[in-house]
N, C-alpha and C positions, 0 to 999 in steps of 0.2 A: 504493500500500500504506500501511496505517496499523497501528500497534501500540499495545496498551494492557496495562499490567501493574499489579496490585495485590498487594502483599506486606506482611506485618507488618514493623515497623522492624528487628527482629532477624534477618530473613531476606532483606534486600535486598542482592543482589550489587553490588559496586562496578562490575563489568562482567561480560560473559558468561563470562569465564574467570578472574575475579578472586576475591577473598575476600568475606567477608560483613561488612557494617557492623553495628554494634550488638553487644549481648551475646547470645550464643546461648542463654543460660539463661532469657530472658524468655518470657512466654506468647506463643504463636503467633497473636495476633490483631491486626488493624488497629485503631488507636484510633478510637472512635466518631465523634469530631468530624471526623477526616480522612475517614472512610468516607462520612459524610453529605455532606460538601462535594464530594467527588469523584463521588459518585452523583448529586448535584444535587437532593437531596430534603430536605424539612424533617423534623425529628424526629417530628412528628405523623404525617406520611405514612409514615415509615419503620417505625412501630410495626405497620403492617399487613403488613410483609414480613419474611421470614427473612433472615439475614445473607448467605446464598449469593446471593440475588437482588440485594442491595446491592453485593456484590463484583462480580458480573457486570455490573451496570449501570455501575459506576465504570470498569471495564476497557474495556467496549464503547464507552462515551462517549469515553474517551481515544483509542481506536483510530480511531473515526470522525472525531474532531477532527484527529488526526494525519494522516489520509488526504488532507485538503484538499478532499474532495467537498462539494458544496453543492447546494441546491435539489432538483430532481427526481432527480438522481443519488443523493442521500442517501435520499430517500423510497423508492426502489426497492431499496435494499440488503436482502439476506436475512440470516439468522442460523442457524447450527448450533452448538449448545452441548452439551458433555458434562458429566456429573456422576456421582458414585458414590453419595453418601449422601443427597442432597437436603436438606430443611430441618429438621434436628433441633434446631437452636438455638431455634426457636420451638415445635416440636412437643412436646418433652419437658416443659417447664414446664406446657404446657396439659394434657398427660396426667396429670401429677402433681396438678394442680388438680382435674381431673375425678374422680380416684379419691378424693381427700381431701375435697372439698367439694361435688362434684356438677356437673351439666351447665351450670349458670349460670356456671361459671368458664372455659368454653371460648369462645374468641373466634370470632365469625362469619367472621373472615378466616383461620382455621386451614387450611382445605382449600386455599384459593388460595395460601397462603404456603408450605405444605409440599411440594406435589407437584413432581416432578422438572422439569416444564416451566415452573415459575414464572419462572425467570430469562429464558427465551425470551419469555414473555409480557410481563414488565416492561420488558425492553429495547425490544421493538417498540412498546409503548404510550408509554413515556417519551421515546423518541427518534424516534417517528413513522415507523417502518419498515413497509413494506407488502410486502416481498419474501418469498420462500420462507422458511419457518421450521421448524426441527426440533430435537428434543432427543434425545440419545443417553445412556441411563442404563446404564452398564457400569462395568467396573473402569478402571484408569488409562490404557488405550490409547484412550479415547474421542475425544480431540481429533485423533488421527491418522485415525481413521475419519471424523470430521467433515470434515477436510481432503480426504479421498478423495472424499466425496460432493460437497463444494463444487467440487472440480476437475472432476468429471464434468458438473455442472450448468453451469459456466462454459464448458467446451469445447463443449457442445451448444448454447450460446447461450440456454439456459433463463433465465439470470439474469446480470447484469453483474458485480455485486460482492456478496460474502458475508462477513459476520463469522463467523470460525471461532474457537472457544475452548473453555475448560473452567473449571469452578469447583467448589469445595467449601469448606464451613465446618464442619470436623469437631470443633471445640472444644465438645463437648457431652458430659455424663457418659455417656449411653447409648452414643454412638459410641465414645468413648474406652474404655469397658469392653469393648465388642465387639472393638475393635482389639487390646486387651490380651489378651483370651481367645483370639484367633486367633494369638497368638505375637508380636505386635508390642509396641513400647514406646510407650504413649500419650503420653509426653513428646515423642516425635518429631513429633506431629501439628501442623500449622499450616494456617490458612486462606489461600486464594489464588485469584486469577483472572487469566487472560491471554487476550487476543484478538488476532487478526490480521485485517485487512481484505484479502481476496484479490480480484483482478480479472483481466480478460482478459490473455492473453499480449501483451507489448509495452507494457503500461501500468504495469508495476511493475519496480523494480530487483531484485526477487527472484521467481523462479518455482519452484513446487512441481511437480517433474516426475513424481514417483511417490509414491503413498501406498497402503499396504495393511496389513491386520491378518490374522493367522492364529492359529488355536487351537494351543496347545502340546499335541501328542499325548502321551498317557500313556506314559512310558518313553523318550520321545525325548530325546536329549542337547541341551544348549544350542546346540551348533553346528548340529545338524539343524534346530532351530527357527529359528535365524537364516537358515540356507540357504534355507528355504522362502519367507521373506518378502523377502529381498534379491535373489533370482534375477532379477527383471525389470531391475535396474539394473547387473547384472554387466558387460554389454557396454559400457555407458557408461564404466565405470571402466577397461576394457581399452584405451580410446582416449584417455584424458586424461593430462595431465602429472602426475607425482608431486609431492607436497609442498604441494598447494593444497587439501587435504581435511581437514575436521574431523569428528569424530563427537561427537554430543551424546547422552548416555545418560540415560534416565529409568527408574528401577526402584524397587521397594520396598526399604527399607534392607537386608534380608537378602540379596536378589539383588545389590544394588549393591556389597556386599562383594566380589563377584567381578568388579568393574569391569575390572580389567586383563585377566582371562581373556576377558571378553566382547569387549573391544576387539581382542585378539589374534585371536579367532575371526572377528570381522567383517573385519579386515584381510586374513586369509587367504582368506575367501570372496570378497572383492572384488579379490583379487590385487594389493593395493597394494604398490608397490616400497619405500616408506618407511613407518615407523610413523606413523599419523595423529595430529594433535593431538586431544586428548580432553577433553570437558567432562562430568563425571559430576555430575548435579544433586544427588543426595543428599550429595555432598561440597561442591560449590560453594554450594548452598543447603541447609544441613543439615536433615534431617527428611523428612516425608512429607505431601504435600498431596492425596493420593488422586487423585480424578478430575481435578484441576487439573494433575497432574504432566506429562502429555504436552503440554498447552498451554504450560506453562512451558518445556518442551524446544523446542517450535517457536519460541517467542519468543526463546530464547537462540540458536537457529540463525540466525534472521533478523538478530539483533544482530551475530553474527559476520560475516555476509555484508555487511551495511551498513557495518561498520567497515573493510571492505576487507582483512581478514586472510586470507580464504579465498574461493575461487570455488565450492567444493562443500561441502555439509554433509549428513551422513546422521544423521537422528534415529532412535534406537532406543528404543522404550518396551516394557518387559517387566513383566508381573505373573505370578502363579502359573499362570494358564491361557491367557494370550494374549501374542503378541509383535506389535508394530507397527513399521513402517518408513516414514519419509518422506524423500525425497531433494529437497534444495533447491539451487538454483544461482543465482548472481548473473547479472543480465542487463545488456547494454550500453544502458541508458536512463538519463536524468538522475535522479540521486538526489533523493528527496523529503526535506524537512525533517522531522526526528523530534523529538518531545518525550518526556519520561519523568520518572518519579519514582524 
């Protein structure tokens, strides 16, 4: 397994359940020089890409390096990436130029920079990957769905290793205005990307045992929504010792305000004997990274397991229309060296 994480300086947690370094009032973007260095691109090359592709490339590169794979193993790695808003940091200035001055102001690279699958394409090209590749364009639960697809492919033997993650770069006036008009606070937004490299059972210190997403039915209570998505793992928790479980919650800030109620509902559904330890990402990492949210939650869950604090972690990702669940467990194999920023 390998992990990669890219966050703005003011959103970097000291650890998976700790505080946030830096000042929370700073703009939620990664400094350009750092982003280019971690993505491994020159400034000239980067001008052809949107920031969400640079963020994904930096996090995927880090996860692949962290995994220790080399040669043919790396070449055959696949990628499944989720995003919500795609490439508006490059699109909006181009559209403004089009309307003000005409077609000559539109870059020939706009189409390939903006579209949702751009990070998937850039990662495979820049890192030389030839495995299965897919993009999921949805709300914040996309990385959970990506992990579910990756798990099925690995279990079937279709592919050996898959990069799973999410990315969004929402610091653009159009996206911020849309977020604000939908009832959010645009100052909460920040860009981010996180990736995990998943592999066959027995080859990793962490296994993802169950992943699923379900639509939130109109009128259904929060507990009913949680019940539908955690049902497959209920029996596992009936047989496990109490006290070694953590819950990582990813949710839009208004939903995250109900963090304690969500954790209580989930503990009741899983019939946990003791209140579980909880990591609520909008509190641990303040703000909203949209489609990167569930990928950050998966990354935090893996960090909890690799640190040896817990044997079981349940990730819950909730937005206004969908709920996702991922169950991760530590495995008795030799721990791999991890790097991070």
